[in-house]
C-alpha angles and dihedrals in degrees: 000000000000118000113261093226091052091052091047089051091052092049091051092047094049091045090054090049089050091053090050095049091046090052091048090051091053091048092049090048091054093046091046092058091057095042092046092054092049091048091048093053093045095047094068092051091047091051093050092046091051091048092052094047091046092052093047090048090050094048091050090049093049103036104014090230108225090349090277118169105197117174092215090067099041126099113242107206100186110031117194101188133015137185121230115192115189130189122209134158125276090220135046134217092090102112117236094341097115098036092059090059092044092052091050091050092049091049093051092047090050093050092051094046090053086059091047092247117148117233129210106202115206118187135205117183132041098247096056093041092052091048095054093042090051090051090048095244109154116242119206089207139331141198134197133197090039101091090049092045109028111206122183096212094049091043092052092047092050098049094041091082091062093045094052093043090052093050090047092051096246091122130026103206142018124211128186116199123188143141107249137198119263103160141325094291104026135068123194123213115226125198102179125184100208099173132071094033112235115241099176098092095058115094113221092218089059090067092072092061095040121120090205115105126185115210116233094231125079094000094155093050091048093049093047091050092047093048090051091051091045095053094038093054094043088057093046093045090050088057093048094045092046092051092053090048091048092055092047091049092048091047090054093044092051091046090053091046091050092051091047091050090050091053091046091052089052090050092048091049090054089048090048093050092049091049091048092049090049090050092049091047091050092051092049091050090050091049093047091046090051092050092048092050091053093057 
């Protein structure tokens, strides 16, 4: 039978763990509310930005507006090198949040390598960076303390390397992979091909009813500026969306851990009571046996 003091020690340890996980759940819930509101406000802007860039891409594809040949809107049939930017958390204790992103990155790398395409892996977030370094996967560059504290200036500076390298022909595609926020209990994995911009979904006949007009002057400057804003905000929104998803995943993980600790305390209390009853029974038997032997 287990020692009563050992069981009491286990109960105390699990109870302390339960208090910690409950506190972490409350903290994640509070942080989620702020991150969720920021993601909600940013989502509308991101959607409108994507709609505008998709329409411009379609109009260029259908009508070749101004005869512009911009690499960001052109299909590249046989890519030689691509950039994959992934976003993971800087901290753990958030269930399978990070591993979903890591699995998606590994799958995309594998698919490109099967086509003999070179991959430059760029990492945001300590957990993903540590995973790939541990598995001896080469990282082109990496940055921490950005996924936990999204900053527009740092985000723009980080993604600008990929934008310039794409325009210069050093890479042929840019992907951003992250686990985004869907609702309080669900995260949604995103594998977004940001560059080149897809023009296939735009219907040419839609251009006649469009309210969007492209001025004849400075078209290249306008398109370059718009592409930069499009990629910049996609990167920044990925950080915001990922942070909200991270807090929701951690909130769920801590809630599950708290409930498990509660059940374990109940189980240990039952075990303690049984051990105490067995100890009392043993003592009574010893007393009765002693009295009987004295007769």
